[in-house]
C-alpha positions in Angstrom: 104.6 102.0 87.5 104.5 99.7 90.6 102.5 96.7 90.4 101.9 93.8 92.9 100.6 90.9 91.6 99.5 88.3 94.0 98.8 84.5 93.2 98.3 81.1 94.6 94.7 81.5 96.0 92.8 78.5 95.6 90.0 76.5 97.3 91.3 73.6 99.5 89.9 71.1 102.1 90.5 72.1 105.7 94.1 70.7 106.9 95.8 71.3 103.6 98.5 73.7 103.2 98.8 76.7 100.7 101.6 79.1 99.5 100.8 82.5 98.2 103.0 84.7 96.0 103.1 88.3 95.5 105.2 89.9 92.8 106.3 93.4 92.6 107.3 95.0 89.5 108.3 98.6 88.6 110.4 98.7 91.9 113.5 97.8 93.7 111.7 95.8 96.0 114.7 94.2 97.9 115.2 97.5 99.4 111.3 97.4 100.9 109.2 95.5 103.5 106.7 93.3 102.4 103.5 92.3 104.2 100.3 90.1 103.9 96.9 91.0 104.7 93.6 89.6 104.9 90.7 91.3 104.1 87.6 91.2 106.9 84.2 91.2 105.9 83.9 94.9 106.9 86.6 95.9 104.4 89.5 96.6 107.0 92.8 94.8 106.1 94.1 92.4 109.2 97.6 92.2 109.4 98.9 88.7 109.5 102.9 89.0 108.7 105.8 91.2 107.7 109.2 90.7 106.4 111.9 93.2 106.4 114.8 93.8 104.4 117.1 92.0 106.3 114.7 89.1 106.5 113.2 89.8 110.0 109.8 88.7 110.2 106.4 89.8 112.5 103.5 87.8 112.8 100.1 88.5 113.9 99.6 86.1 117.0 96.7 84.3 115.6 99.0 83.0 112.6 102.2 82.1 114.6 103.7 78.9 113.7 101.0 78.2 111.2 101.8 81.0 108.7 105.3 81.8 107.3 106.3 84.8 105.1 109.5 84.7 103.0 111.1 86.8 100.3 113.1 86.2 96.9 114.8 89.5 96.2 115.9 88.0 93.0 112.6 87.6 91.8 110.7 90.7 93.8 108.4 88.3 95.2 107.2 87.7 98.7 105.6 84.5 99.7 103.1 83.4 102.3 103.2 79.8 103.4 100.2 78.6 105.3 99.9 75.4 106.8 96.9 73.5 108.4 94.2 75.6 107.0 91.0 76.1 108.5 87.7 77.2 107.2 88.3 80.9 109.3 91.3 81.5 107.1 89.0 82.1 103.9 89.3 85.3 102.5 90.9 87.7 100.2 94.7 88.1 100.8 96.4 91.2 99.9 100.0 91.9 99.7 101.7 95.2 100.4 105.0 97.1 99.6 104.8 98.7 103.2 107.8 101.0 102.5 105.4 102.9 99.9 102.0 101.9 101.2 101.1 100.3 98.1 98.8 97.2 97.7 98.0 94.5 95.3 94.5 93.6 94.4 94.3 90.1 96.2 93.9 86.4 95.6 90.9 84.6 97.0 91.6 81.7 99.4 88.6 79.5 100.3 88.7 76.7 102.8 86.3 74.2 102.7 85.3 72.2 105.8 
């Protein structure tokens, strides 16, 4: 059974950095594309970043230069490094195995002003 488990969400003050992790089990994740999304108030999942098998990355314009996605295939884990966080970054962050269209449950990030 495939599972994606996010962790690292926290309450942080504005300007701080935070790293989220997503561990994938039940699948050979090193052959998959991984992504990070944020759940919007209306429930849709807004794209943030993507990392392909070869390490190629893609970012939404709003997070370029501020968020960095990376992966450790030895640990079947994908990371989202977030810098200079602002209250507008508050939300539930979800990891996705894009190759099989499978989501994690999310981890909460709250940025206080």
